[in-house]
C-alpha positions in Angstrom: 0.1 0.4 0.0 1.3 3.4 -0.4 1.3 5.4 2.3 1.0 8.5 1.0 -2.3 8.6 -0.4 -3.6 9.4 3.1 -2.5 12.5 2.3 -4.7 13.5 -0.2 -7.1 13.1 2.6 -6.1 16.8 4.3 -9.9 17.6 5.5 -10.9 14.0 7.3 -7.2 14.4 8.9 -7.6 18.1 9.6 -10.0 16.1 11.7 -8.3 12.8 13.0 -5.6 15.7 14.4 -8.6 17.4 16.3 -10.1 14.5 17.4 -7.4 13.3 19.0 -6.3 17.3 20.7 -10.3 17.2 22.0 -8.8 13.7 23.6 -6.0 14.7 25.4 -7.5 18.1 26.4 -10.3 16.3 28.0 -7.8 13.5 29.5 -5.4 16.4 30.9 -8.1 19.3 32.0 -9.6 18.2 35.6 -13.1 16.9 35.5 -15.0 19.7 36.6 -15.3 23.2 36.0 -16.1 26.5 34.2 -11.8 26.3 33.1 -12.5 23.0 31.4 -15.3 23.5 29.9 -14.3 27.0 28.1 -11.2 25.4 27.3 -12.2 22.2 26.1 -14.4 24.2 23.4 -11.9 26.9 22.5 -10.1 24.2 21.6 -12.9 22.9 19.9 -13.6 25.6 18.3 -10.1 26.7 17.0 -9.6 23.2 15.1 -13.0 22.8 14.0 -12.3 26.8 12.1 -8.8 25.0 10.6 -10.9 22.3 9.6 -13.5 24.8 7.7 -10.8 26.7 6.3 -8.6 23.4 5.2 -12.1 21.9 3.4 -11.9 25.2 1.6 -9.0 25.3 0.5 -8.5 21.5 -0.7 -9.1 20.7 -4.7 -10.5 17.6 -5.9 -8.1 14.4 -5.7 -8.6 10.5 -5.9 -7.1 7.8 -3.9 -6.5 4.1 -3.7 -7.8 3.0 -7.0 -11.1 5.1 -6.5 -12.1 4.4 -3.4 -11.6 7.9 -1.8 -12.9 10.7 -4.7 -14.0 14.0 -3.9 -14.9 17.3 -5.7 -14.9 21.0 -5.5 -18.1 20.3 -4.3 -18.2 17.7 -2.1 -15.1 19.8 -0.3 -17.7 23.1 -0.5 -20.4 20.9 1.1 -17.9 19.8 3.9 -16.9 23.6 4.7 -19.9 25.0 5.2 -20.5 21.6 7.0 -17.2 22.6 9.6 -19.3 26.1 10.0 -22.2 24.9 10.8 -20.2 22.3 13.6 -18.4 25.7 14.8 -21.9 27.5 15.2 -22.7 24.2 17.3 -19.9 24.4 19.5 -20.5 28.0 20.3 -24.3 27.3 21.1 -23.6 24.4 23.1 -22.2 26.0 26.0 -25.1 27.1 28.1 -26.3 23.2 27.6 -23.1 22.1 29.6 -22.5 24.9 31.4 -25.7 23.2 33.4 -28.2 21.3 31.8 -32.5 21.9 33.3 -31.0 18.9 35.7 -27.8 18.9 36.4 -24.1 19.8 35.5 -23.2 18.7 32.1 -19.7 20.4 32.4 -18.2 16.5 33.1 -19.3 15.5 29.6 -17.9 18.6 27.6 -14.7 16.5 26.3 -17.3 13.6 25.4 -19.4 16.1 23.5 -17.0 17.1 21.6 -15.2 14.0 20.4 -19.0 12.1 19.1 -19.4 15.3 17.7 -15.5 15.5 15.5 -16.3 11.4 14.6 -20.0 12.8 13.0 -18.5 15.1 11.1 -15.6 13.0 10.3 -18.1 9.9 9.2 -20.0 12.5 7.2 -16.9 13.6 5.5 -15.7 10.0 4.1 -18.7 9.3 3.0 -19.1 12.2 0.7 -15.9 11.9 -0.6 -16.7 7.3 -1.0 -16.0 6.5 -4.4 -17.4 2.8 -3.6 -20.7 1.7 -1.8 -18.7 -0.3 1.3 -16.4 2.8 1.7 -19.5 5.4 2.0 -21.4 3.0 4.3 -18.0 3.0 6.8 -18.6 6.8 6.5 -22.5 6.5 7.1 -22.5 4.0 10.3 -19.1 6.6 11.6 -21.8 9.3 11.0 -24.9 7.4 12.6 -23.8 6.1 15.2 -22.1 8.3 17.5 -25.5 10.7 16.9 -27.1 8.6 18.8 -25.0 8.1 22.1 -24.6 12.2 21.3 -28.8 12.0 22.3 -28.5 10.3 25.0 -25.6 12.6 26.4 -28.6 14.6 28.6 -29.2 11.2 31.3 -31.2 14.5 32.9 -34.5 13.8 31.1 -36.4 10.7 30.6 -37.5 11.8 27.3 -33.6 11.6 25.6 -33.3 7.9 26.1 -36.6 6.9 24.4 -35.2 9.7 21.6 -31.9 7.7 21.2 -33.2 4.4 21.4 -35.5 5.6 19.0 -32.6 6.8 16.8 -30.6 3.5 17.5 -33.3 1.5 16.3 -34.9 2.6 13.3 -30.6 3.5 11.6 -29.9 0.0 12.8 -33.2 -1.2 10.1 -32.7 1.7 7.5 -28.8 0.6 7.8 -29.9 -3.2 6.8 -32.9 -1.8 4.0 -30.0 0.1 2.4 -27.4 -2.9 3.1 -30.1 -5.1 1.5 -29.9 -2.9 -1.6 -26.2 -3.0 -2.4 -26.3 -6.6 -2.5 -28.6 -6.6 -5.0 -26.6 -4.2 -6.6 -23.2 -6.3 -6.1 -24.9 -8.8 -7.6 -26.1 -7.3 -10.7 -23.1 -5.3 -11.7 -20.5 -7.6 -10.0 -18.6 -4.2 -8.2 -19.6 -1.4 -5.8 -17.5 1.1 -7.1 -19.4 3.6 -7.8 -17.8 4.5 -11.8 -18.2 0.6 -12.6 -21.5 0.2 -11.6 -23.0 3.1 -13.5 -21.2 1.5 -16.6 -22.4 -1.9 -16.1 -26.2 -0.8 -14.7 -29.8 -1.5 -16.7 -33.0 -1.4 -16.2 -33.5 -4.8 -14.5 -36.0 -5.4 -11.6 -32.8 -6.1 -9.5 -30.7 -3.2 -10.1 -34.7 -1.3 -9.6 -35.0 -3.6 -6.6 -31.4 -2.1 -5.4 -31.9 1.7 -6.0 -35.4 1.3 -4.3 -34.0 -0.2 -1.1 -30.5 2.1 -0.8 -33.0 5.2 -1.9 -35.2 4.0 1.3 -32.6 3.2 4.0 -30.7 7.2 2.8 -34.1 8.4 3.0 -34.8 7.4 6.8 -31.4 9.4 7.4 -32.4 12.3 5.7 -35.9 12.1 7.4 -38.0 12.0 4.1 -41.5 11.0 4.0 -43.0 8.1 4.6 -39.6 6.9 5.9 -39.5 10.2 9.2 -41.0 8.1 12.0 -38.7 8.0 14.4 -37.7 12.2 13.7 -39.8 14.1 16.5 -39.6 12.5 19.5 -35.6 12.1 18.5 -35.3 15.7 18.0 -37.4 16.3 21.6 -35.7 14.0 23.7 -32.5 14.9 22.3 -30.9 18.2 24.0 -31.2 21.1 21.5 -27.6 22.0 20.4 -27.5 18.0 19.1 -31.8 18.4 18.2 -29.5 21.6 15.8 -26.9 19.4 14.6 -28.6 16.8 13.7 -32.0 18.7 11.8 -29.2 20.6 9.6 -25.3 19.1 9.8 -25.9 15.3 9.7 -29.1 16.4 6.6 -26.5 18.4 4.3 -24.0 15.5 4.1 -26.9 12.6 3.0 -28.8 15.4 0.7 -25.5 15.9 -1.4 -24.5 12.3 -0.8 -27.7 10.9 -1.7 -27.9 13.4 -4.9 -23.8 12.5 -6.2 -25.1 8.9 -6.0 -28.4 9.3 -8.2 -26.9 11.6 -10.5 -23.3 9.7 -10.7 -24.3 5.8 -9.9 -28.3 5.7 -10.7 -28.6 7.6 -13.6 -28.9 5.0 -16.2 -32.0 4.6 -14.1 -33.5 8.4 -13.8 -36.6 7.1 -15.4 -37.2 5.2 -12.6 -35.9 7.7 -9.6 -37.2 10.5 -11.3 -40.7 9.7 -10.1 -39.9 7.7 -7.3 -38.4 11.1 -6.1 -40.7 13.3 -7.0 -44.2 11.7 -4.7 -41.5 11.9 -1.6 -40.6 15.1 -2.1 -45.0 16.2 -2.2 -45.5 13.4 0.5 -42.5 15.1 2.6 -43.4 19.1 2.5 -47.0 18.4 2.8 -47.6 15.4 5.2 -44.7 18.1 7.4 -45.8 21.5 6.9 -49.8 20.1 8.0 -48.5 18.2 10.7 -46.2 20.6 11.9 -49.5 23.1 12.2 -50.4 20.3 15.1 -47.4 21.3 17.2 -47.0 22.8 20.8 -43.6 21.6 21.9 -41.2 23.6 19.6 -38.3 21.1 19.3 -41.3 18.6 17.7 -42.8 21.8 15.5 -38.7 22.0 14.3 -38.8 18.6 13.7 -41.6 18.4 11.7 -40.4 21.9 9.6 -36.7 20.2 9.0 -39.0 16.8 7.4 -40.6 19.7 5.3 -37.0 21.6 3.9 -35.7 17.7 3.1 -38.1 18.0 0.9 -37.5 21.2 -0.4 -34.0 20.1 -0.6 -34.0 17.3 -2.7 -36.3 19.5 -4.9 -32.7 20.3 -6.0 -32.0 16.8 -7.2 -35.0 16.6 -9.7 -33.3 18.7 -12.3 -30.8 16.3 -12.2 -27.9 19.0 -13.0 -25.1 21.2 -12.1 -27.5 23.7 -10.8 -29.2 21.1 -8.7 -25.8 20.7 -7.0 -25.6 24.4 -6.6 -28.3 25.0 -5.4 -28.5 21.8 -2.9 -25.7 23.3 -1.4 -26.6 26.5 -1.2 -29.7 25.8 -0.1 -28.0 23.1 2.7 -25.7 27.0 3.5 -28.9 29.3 4.3 -30.1 26.1 6.4 -27.9 26.2 8.6 -27.5 30.0 10.0 -31.3 30.2 10.1 -31.9 26.8 11.7 -28.6 27.4 14.1 -30.1 30.6 14.9 -33.8 28.8 15.8 -32.4 26.1 18.2 -29.8 29.0 20.0 -33.2 30.8 21.1 -34.0 27.6 22.2 -31.2 26.4 23.7 -30.5 30.0 25.9 -34.6 30.1 26.9 -34.5 26.3 27.4 -31.6 27.1 30.5 -33.6 30.3 31.6 -36.5 29.2 31.3 -36.3 25.3 33.9 -36.1 23.1 30.8 -39.2 24.7 28.6 -39.1 24.7 25.3 -43.6 24.5 24.4 -44.4 26.9 22.2 -46.6 28.5 25.0 -43.6 29.9 27.0 -43.1 32.1 24.4 -46.6 34.0 24.7 -44.8 37.7 25.5 -41.3 37.1 24.6 -41.3 40.3 23.1 -42.3 42.2 26.3 -39.6 40.9 28.1 -36.9 39.7 25.5 -37.1 41.8 22.3 -33.7 41.6 20.7 -34.0 37.9 20.9 -37.4 37.7 20.0 -36.3 40.0 16.6 -33.5 37.5 16.1 -36.1 34.7 15.7 -38.6 36.5 13.8 -35.6 37.2 11.3 -34.4 33.4 11.5 -38.4 32.2 11.2 -38.6 34.3 8.4 -36.2 33.2 6.3 -37.2 29.9 6.4 -40.7 30.9 5.7 -38.9 31.8 2.7 -39.6 36.0 3.2 -37.4 38.7 1.3 -35.2 39.6 1.6 -33.1 37.5 3.5 -31.5 34.6 2.2 -34.0 31.7 2.0 -36.4 33.1 0.3 -33.0 32.9 -3.0 -32.1 29.2 -1.7 -36.1 28.5 -2.5 -35.6 30.1 -6.0 -32.9 28.0 -7.0 -34.1 25.3 -5.7 -37.0 25.8 -7.7 -35.3 26.7 -10.7 -33.1 23.3 -10.6 -36.0 21.8 -10.4 -38.2 23.3 -13.3 -34.7 23.0 -15.4 -35.9 19.3 -15.3 -38.1 21.0 -17.7 -40.7 18.1 -17.9 -44.7 18.4 -16.8 -44.4 16.4 -13.4 -41.0 18.7 -12.8 -43.3 21.9 -13.0 -47.0 20.0 -10.8 -43.9 19.5 -7.7 -42.5 22.3 -7.8 -46.5 24.2 -7.9 -47.2 22.1 -5.2 -43.9 23.4 -3.6 -45.0 27.3 -4.1 -48.5 26.2 -2.1 -46.2 24.6 0.3 -44.7 28.2 1.1 -47.3 29.8 2.1 -48.8 27.0 4.6 -45.3 27.2 6.0 -45.1 30.9 6.4 -48.5 30.5 8.5 -46.9 28.4 10.9 -43.6 30.5 11.2 -46.4 32.7 12.1 -47.7 31.2 14.5 -44.7 31.4 16.9 -44.4 35.3 15.9 -47.5 35.7 17.1 -47.3 33.8 20.1 -43.6 35.9 20.5 -45.7 39.7 20.0 -49.6 39.4 20.1 -50.6 37.1 22.5 -51.1 38.0 26.2 -49.9 36.1 29.0 -49.7 37.2 32.8 -46.5 34.7 33.5 -44.0 36.0 30.2 -40.3 34.8 30.3 -38.6 36.5 32.8 -35.5 38.8 31.2 -32.0 37.5 31.3 -28.8 38.3 30.3 -27.8 35.9 27.1 -24.0 35.3 27.4 -21.7 35.6 25.6 -20.9 32.5 23.4 -25.5 33.1 22.7 -24.3 36.0 21.4 -21.8 35.0 19.1 -24.0 31.9 17.5 -26.9 34.7 17.2 -24.5 37.3 15.8 -22.9 34.8 13.7 -26.5 33.5 11.7 -27.9 36.2 11.7 -25.1 37.9 9.2 -25.7 34.9 7.1 -29.3 35.1 7.1 -29.3 38.9 6.4 -26.3 39.1 3.8 -25.7 35.2 2.5 -28.6 36.1 -0.1 -27.8 39.4 -1.2 -24.4 38.8 -1.6 -23.8 37.3 -4.4 -20.4 36.2 -4.3 -21.7 33.1 -2.0 -24.0 31.0 -4.4 -21.5 32.2 -7.3 -18.5 30.5 -5.1 -21.2 27.2 -5.1 -22.1 27.4 -8.5 -18.4 27.7 -9.2 -17.8 24.7 -7.2 -20.2 22.3 -8.9 -19.7 23.1 -12.3 
């Protein structure tokens, strides 16, 4: 083996180095105290920033005979996901400093190591050129995520959410492996390029594609593979919920997009209509269920299912524009969704662990700045101009319409109608904060420095990513 091939995996090496440094910092620091929390947090944030910069500077490479393949578009997504992970590290400080029922600072090392481990698995998954390496990366990302969901042992819902997540993850992995076995049985290879060259529209190949799509649909929370999402999001610690809703979804969505376009291109006439059905169901069902929610984290769970449908809308066009639109959508979704979860996290920390929507009644009276930032983020998620979310939705609609068929236009039309529905349920939270009166509003509290930093980064992204054309141009150029 030529060990110099490992030097081509620079982003992954950066994360391995970050994991080792955080491990030794956790080993050497005292087991409790704010100094330990601050030290390890700064180290983790700095190392993830370094991984972000490294991913942005790397170019397309191929290693180990095509087992590891990365492109500029993949490196851009790695940069976005590492950037989002930095925000998670920053916004997690209130929870680590003191959970709703106990001090979580003693778990700070484990939290950061699990986070970096999952990010490493996502990087490997996105850069795989072989179904075997793809599956290893997927499981490297999935197993630590189950541990992160169960990290808040003071909450009964946390263990329940972790149990549901690991059971569904195990089942979806089995379904996916079953599909991969069909593909291998038909083509005799696991390399993406070789599979694409040998694949044809036979019943065995179609079944393999359907099972593979179903397995990855569980990871992205597409309907009808979404049943675990609300319970897991509610039970997980709020920073982990934010991480699940954005980072893992972005990595899985891009990977599915690349595999459908690259590996299953000979079967495009089959997976295209399957994608139409799943997108329409995901957006419509999630929006209807979101209206019924009274718990904010469950509300955001159904919102994330709907957003997953919009993300996959970019794949309908089956073009490079679709990859660019998907990547840009994930970038905007990172800043908008993390802004919402940062505010949920700080409110939960300062209000006895409450995350129900009723707790935000009259929020503007006591905490007007946080209410205003929450409104901006919700407007961006809903696609209201001039915020970045409007531009991200516009680009995925354009990418889907580029397909040119009547079915594609119909799916875009349904998505547009559902955008109006999503505006309604996002405005329910705005109504609670500004209009609904209550005798016991949330107390006035001062946000800590980490919350202010996370909200500043997210708000700048929500305001500027849509109007700064250089951002989309950079992403679009990488997709070519």
